[in-house]
N, C-alpha and C positions, 0 to 999 in steps of 0.2 A: 707343520712348520718346525724346522730344527731349532733346538734351543741354542742360545748364544754360547760361545766358548767360555769356560770358567775364567774368571779374572784372578790374577795373582795378587797376593797381599803386598803391601808396601815393603815389607821386610824381605821378600824374596823376588820382587819384580826385576831387579837388576841381575841377580845371580842365577835365577832360573832353578834354584835348588828344590828338590822334592821335600815334602813334609818331614820325612825321616831325617834327611840331611840337616834341615833347619833345627831339629831338636838338639843336635849336638851343641849349638850355639846358645841355647836357652839356659837360664839358671836351673839348677837341679830341682828346686821346689816347683817351678812351673812345669817341668817335664813330668814330675810325679802327678801333678794335677791333670795333665793331659792323658796320662796312661794309667790312671788309677784302677781301671777295671781289669787290666791284665796282670796286676800284681796282687798277691794275697793280702787280705786285710789283716791288720794287726789284731791281736786278741782284744776283746772289750776290756775296758778298765774295770777293776773290781768294784762292785756296787757298794756305795757307802751306805751305812745304816740310815734308814728313814728317820726323819725327825719325829718326835713323839706325836705331833699333831697329824702328820700324814699317816702314821701307823694307826692312830685312833680312827681316822676317816676310813682307811681301808678296812679296818675291823668292822666298822658300822655298815659299810657296803656289803661285806661278806655276810654279816649277820642278817641283813635285810634280804639278800639273795636267798639264803637258806630258808628264811621264813616264808618267802614267796613260793619256793618249791614245796615247802611243808603244806602250804595252803592248797596247792593243787592236789595233794594226796591226802585230803581230809574228806571225810564222809559229809555229803551235803545234807544229810538228815540229822545226825547227832552232832556234827561239827567236831568230831574227834578224829584221831589217827585211824586210818582204815584198818578194819579187822576182817579178814576173809573177804577181800574186795570182790565186788560184782559191778558189771558195767551195763548200763541200759543200752540196748542195741539201737535205740532211736536217737538219743541225744549224746551218747557216749559219756555221760556223767558217771563217776565212780561213787559207790556207797558200800557200807558194811553189809554183809549178807544178813546178819540178824536184823539190822534196821530195815532193809528193803523187804525182807520176808514178813516182818511184823506189819509194815505199811500195807503190803499187798493183801494180807489175810485179814487185818483188822480195820483198815480204812477203805481203800478202793483199789480195784485192779487196774491201776494206771500209774505211770511214772510220776512221782511227786515233783519232778522238775519240769518235764516237757508235757506232761498230761497225756501222753500216748498210751493206748491200751497196752497192758503189760502183764505177763504171767511169769511165775517163778522159773519155769523151764526155759524161758527166753533169755534170762540173764546170762551174761558172759562171765565166766570165772576168770579172774585176772591173777593168776598165781605169781606173776612177776612183780606185782605191786608190793608184796611183802619185802622182797629184796631191796627195792627202791626206798621204801620207808626206813629200812634198817640203815641204809647208806646215808639217808638224810639225818637220822639220829646221830650217826657217827660224825657227820659234818657239824651238826649243832654242838656236839661236845668239843670238837676241835676249835671252833670259832670262839667258844666261851673261855677256853683256856689260853 
C-alpha cells in the first residue's frame, strides 16, 4: 500500500516553497541550528584548570588504577614485583622464576595456584613482563609527583 503524500508545514503550505527556500526567511540562529552538521565546528574552548578537589579525586583514581595494574603483575607466591616471570600453562598465573622453582623442587610438583601437575620445563618464560613492570613503576612515579 503506498504511503500518503508528505504534508506541508503551516509555514510553507500556502507558498509551496522548498525547505532551502524557507531557510532564507528564518532567523540566522535557527538556520545555524538546522545546518550545524555541514559547517565546521568552532575550536573547543580552552580548558579551565580543574578545581583542587577534582584534581585530588583524579589523582586518587589514577593512583588506584596504577595500583590495580601493579597487583596483576605481582608474584602470587611471594607477593612482590615479578622477577624473571614465568606463567603456569594451566591457569595462566604469573610468578617469579625463583619462587616457582623453589616451590616445585621443595614442596610439590604442582602449581601452587591451580594444583595442576607442573614441572619446571612446562613453565612459560614471559620476557615482556619486565617491560610492563618498568612502565608501571614509571606511572607510579608520575602519579606521586
